[in-house]
C-alpha positions as CSV (number, residue, x, y, z in Angstrom):
1,M,17.9,-1.4,19.1
2,H,16.4,1.0,16.6
3,H,13.6,-0.5,14.5
4,N,13.1,0.7,11.0
5,H,9.7,1.7,9.5
6,F,8.8,0.7,6.0
7,F,5.9,1.5,3.7
8,T,4.6,-0.5,0.8
9,A,1.4,-1.2,-1.2
10,D,-0.1,-3.1,-4.1
11,Q,1.7,-6.5,-3.9
12,H,-1.4,-8.2,-5.3
13,F,-0.1,-11.6,-4.1
14,G,-1.7,-14.4,-6.2
15,H,-3.4,-12.0,-8.6
16,A,-2.4,-13.3,-12.1
17,N,-3.9,-10.3,-14.0
18,I,-1.5,-7.9,-12.4
19,L,1.3,-9.3,-14.6
20,K,-0.7,-8.2,-17.6
21,Y,-1.7,-4.7,-16.2
22,E,1.7,-3.9,-14.9
23,D,3.8,-5.7,-17.5
24,E,6.3,-2.8,-17.9
25,M,7.1,-2.4,-14.2
26,R,6.4,-5.7,-12.6
27,R,9.8,-7.4,-13.4
28,D,12.6,-9.0,-11.4
29,A,16.0,-7.4,-10.7
30,H,17.2,-8.2,-14.3
31,G,14.1,-6.7,-15.9
32,T,12.7,-10.1,-16.7
33,R,9.0,-10.9,-16.8
34,F,7.7,-13.4,-14.3
35,S,6.8,-16.6,-16.0
36,S,4.1,-17.3,-13.4
37,I,2.2,-15.7,-10.6
38,D,4.0,-18.0,-8.1
39,K,7.4,-16.6,-9.4
40,M,6.1,-13.1,-8.8
41,D,4.9,-14.0,-5.3
42,D,8.3,-15.6,-4.4
43,Y,10.2,-12.6,-5.7
44,L,8.0,-10.2,-3.6
45,V,8.7,-12.2,-0.5
46,N,12.4,-12.2,-1.2
47,Q,12.5,-8.5,-1.9
48,W,10.6,-7.8,1.3
49,N,12.9,-9.9,3.5
50,A,16.0,-8.5,1.9
51,S,14.9,-5.1,3.2
52,V,12.9,-5.7,6.3
53,A,14.3,-7.3,9.5
54,E,12.4,-9.1,12.2
55,G,11.9,-6.2,14.5
56,D,10.9,-3.6,11.9
57,V,7.4,-2.3,11.3
58,V,5.9,-2.3,7.8
59,Y,2.8,-0.2,6.9
60,C,1.0,-2.1,4.1
61,L,-1.1,0.5,2.2
62,G,-3.5,-2.0,0.7
63,D,-4.1,-4.4,-2.1
64,F,-1.9,-6.9,-0.4
65,C,-3.9,-10.0,-1.5
66,Y,-7.5,-10.4,-2.5
67,M,-7.8,-14.0,-1.2
68,F,-7.9,-14.5,2.6
69,E,-6.5,-18.0,2.6
70,Q,-3.5,-17.0,0.5
71,M,-2.9,-14.0,2.7
72,C,-2.7,-16.3,5.7
73,D,-0.2,-18.4,3.8
74,V,2.1,-15.5,2.8
75,L,2.1,-13.3,5.9
76,P,4.1,-15.7,8.2
77,F,7.0,-15.7,5.7
78,L,7.3,-11.9,5.7
79,N,9.6,-10.2,8.3
80,G,8.5,-7.5,10.6
81,E,5.3,-6.3,12.2
82,K,2.7,-5.6,9.6
83,I,0.0,-3.0,9.8
84,L,-2.6,-2.9,7.0
85,I,-4.3,0.1,5.7
86,S,-6.9,-1.7,3.6
87,G,-7.3,-1.4,-0.1
88,N,-10.2,-2.3,-2.3
89,H,-8.6,-5.6,-3.2
90,D,-8.2,-6.8,0.3
91,P,-10.8,-9.2,1.7
92,F,-11.5,-6.8,4.7
93,F,-12.4,-3.7,2.7
94,K,-16.1,-4.4,2.2
95,G,-16.6,-5.0,6.0
96,L,-14.6,-1.9,7.0
97,I,-16.6,0.4,4.7
98,S,-20.0,-1.2,5.4
99,G,-20.8,1.1,8.4
100,D,-22.1,-2.0,10.1
101,V,-20.4,-2.4,13.5
102,R,-20.5,-6.2,13.4
103,L,-19.1,-6.4,9.9
104,M,-16.4,-3.9,10.8
105,E,-15.4,-5.9,13.9
106,D,-15.4,-9.2,11.9
107,A,-13.1,-7.6,9.3
108,R,-10.7,-6.5,12.1
109,A,-10.7,-9.9,13.7
110,L,-9.9,-11.6,10.4
111,A,-7.1,-9.2,9.6
112,L,-5.5,-10.0,13.0
113,Q,-6.0,-13.7,12.5
114,A,-4.3,-13.4,9.1
115,G,-1.2,-11.9,10.8
116,F,-1.6,-8.1,10.7
117,S,-1.1,-6.4,14.0
118,A,-3.7,-3.7,13.2
119,I,-6.0,-2.6,10.3
120,H,-7.2,0.8,9.3
121,L,-8.9,2.6,6.4
122,H,-6.9,5.7,6.9
123,H,-4.2,6.3,9.5
124,E,-1.9,9.1,10.6
125,I,1.6,8.9,11.9
126,V,4.4,11.4,12.6
127,L,7.7,11.0,10.7
128,P,10.7,12.9,11.9
129,E,11.7,15.7,9.5
130,I,8.3,15.6,7.9
131,G,5.6,15.9,10.6
132,T,2.2,14.3,10.3
133,V,1.8,11.9,7.4
134,Q,-1.5,10.4,6.3
135,L,-1.5,6.8,5.2
136,S,-4.3,5.7,2.8
137,H,-4.6,3.1,0.1
138,F,-6.1,5.8,-2.2
139,P,-4.7,9.1,-3.3
140,Y,-6.8,12.3,-2.9
141,A,-9.8,12.6,-5.1
142,P,-9.0,14.3,-8.3
143,R,-10.1,18.0,-8.4
144,N,-11.8,17.6,-11.8
145,T,-13.4,14.3,-12.7
146,D,-14.5,15.3,-16.2
147,G,-13.4,12.8,-18.8
148,L,-11.8,10.5,-16.3
149,P,-12.1,6.7,-17.0
150,D,-14.6,4.7,-14.9
151,Y,-11.9,3.0,-12.8
152,E,-10.8,6.4,-11.7
153,L,-14.3,7.3,-10.5
154,R,-14.7,4.1,-8.4
155,Y,-14.2,4.5,-4.6
156,L,-14.1,8.3,-4.8
157,E,-16.1,8.5,-1.6
158,H,-13.3,6.5,0.1
159,R,-10.5,8.9,-1.0
160,P,-8.8,10.4,2.0
161,A,-10.0,13.8,3.4
162,R,-7.3,16.3,4.1
163,R,-6.4,16.4,7.8
164,A,-3.3,17.9,9.3
165,E,-0.8,16.0,7.1
166,K,2.2,17.4,5.4
167,L,2.3,14.4,3.0
168,L,0.0,11.7,1.8
169,L,1.5,8.2,1.3
170,H,-0.7,6.0,-0.8
171,G,-0.8,3.1,-3.3
172,H,-3.6,2.2,-5.8
173,V,-2.2,4.0,-8.8
174,H,0.5,1.4,-9.6
175,S,2.9,2.9,-12.2
176,K,0.7,5.9,-13.1
177,W,2.8,8.3,-11.0
178,L,5.5,8.3,-8.3
179,T,4.6,11.8,-6.9
180,N,1.6,14.0,-7.7
181,T,0.1,17.2,-6.3
182,Y,-3.4,18.6,-6.6
183,A,-3.9,22.4,-6.1
184,G,-4.3,23.3,-2.4
185,L,-3.5,19.8,-1.1
186,P,-0.2,18.3,0.3
187,P,2.0,16.3,-2.0
188,M,1.3,12.6,-2.6
189,L,3.9,9.9,-2.8
190,N,3.0,6.5,-4.3
191,I,4.8,3.8,-2.3
192,G,3.4,0.9,-4.4
193,V,5.9,-1.8,-5.2
194,D,5.7,-1.2,-9.0
195,M,7.5,2.1,-8.5
196,W,10.1,0.8,-6.0
197,G,11.7,-2.2,-7.4
198,M,9.0,-4.5,-5.9
199,R,10.2,-3.8,-2.4
200,P,9.0,-1.9,0.7
201,V,10.3,1.7,1.1
202,L,12.4,2.8,4.0
203,E,11.4,5.9,6.1
204,V,14.6,7.8,5.1
205,E,13.8,7.3,1.4
206,I,10.4,8.9,2.1
207,V,12.0,11.8,3.8
208,D,14.4,12.2,0.9
209,K,11.6,12.2,-1.7
210,F,9.5,14.6,0.5
211,R,12.4,17.1,0.6
212,G,12.5,17.0,-3.2
213,L,8.8,17.9,-3.4
214,L,9.1,21.1,-1.4
């Protein structure tokens, strides 16, 4: 049986402030605001399971949930094998970027304990009809940082370096853009839930979008 690959980011399970920051985009299927963070969380779980079947693989590109305990509560209810590319709001991020082998190992062990099958900071895969795709929570660093707000300048050192990829899949920017390109770099596609009806994105949808960027 063929298993589907999905890509998603920026669920922010349990993070009440996200309802404020992403008020325009973070809505249910009827365009209604969520009356509570629990309602949002339930909707995210339902949207996930309406798309993803048990044997599928989901690449989660960060900011899944900032609280480890809640992460452990949510993950068993989500279909598919889940691979995390850590974002700055995930509890493993500090350990992974620490450069300390023991802290990095601890972060990995905790991610597996929570229910992810693997964890990375950056990861590369090959998608048919595209080629090499880099997965990162963050988009590329902006070419010119003059006048950018502070939040744009945080984590610049963790932005992905260009490798052999034809496309960068990322999250982090929420509803700021769906696609973007910086001069001399491959196109970027934001697969965060705010831009995709609060659900994971199927591989064929990525290929479609990529074709439109060429």
